[in-house]
C-alpha positions, 0 to 999 in steps of 0.5 A, a space after each residue: 160094638 154098640 153105640 154106648 160101649 163106643 162112647 164109654 171107650 172114648 170117654 175112658 181113652 181121652 184122659 189116658 191119652 191126655 196123661 200120656 201126652 202130659 208125661 211126654 212133655 214133662 219127660 222132654 222138659 226134664 231131659 232138656 234141663 239135664 242136658 243143659 245142666 251137664 253141658 251137653 249141646 241142645 238139639 234143634 228141631 231136625 237134630 242139629 246142635 244148637 250152641 249158646 251164642 258167644 258175644 264180646 261181653 261173654 268172652 271178656 267176662 271169661 277172660 276176667 274170671 280166668 285172671 281172677 282165678 289165677 290171682 286167687 290161686 297165687 294168693 292161696 299158695 302164699 297163704 298155705 306157705 304162711 300157714 305151714 310156717 305157723 304150724 312149724 312154729 307152733 309145733 317146735 320147742 319153746 327155745 326154737 320159737 323165739 329164734 324163729 319169730 325173730 327170723 321172720 320179723 327180720 325177713 318181713 322188715 
């Protein structure tokens, strides 16, 4: 191999090695992002699992969100019941409509 051919090989291999290295870094970033997005634990440098740290503020926030979730579910159940009553009233005949409205008014008071 001549000196000129070796320089041509090195000049060609440099960008190829750079592109391969860049693709490796981009692949690592994307796989790490996908793992975090889907809830998988991250791995440390030697393969040990790294979990997010839990502090008191985070635990309290989860507790408050759980309570709020329960309240919203109860409220949604009540709204579904009211909607079922309104649907039944709307689909009933006109004679039954006035009786049902009066019954609901009496129950509300």
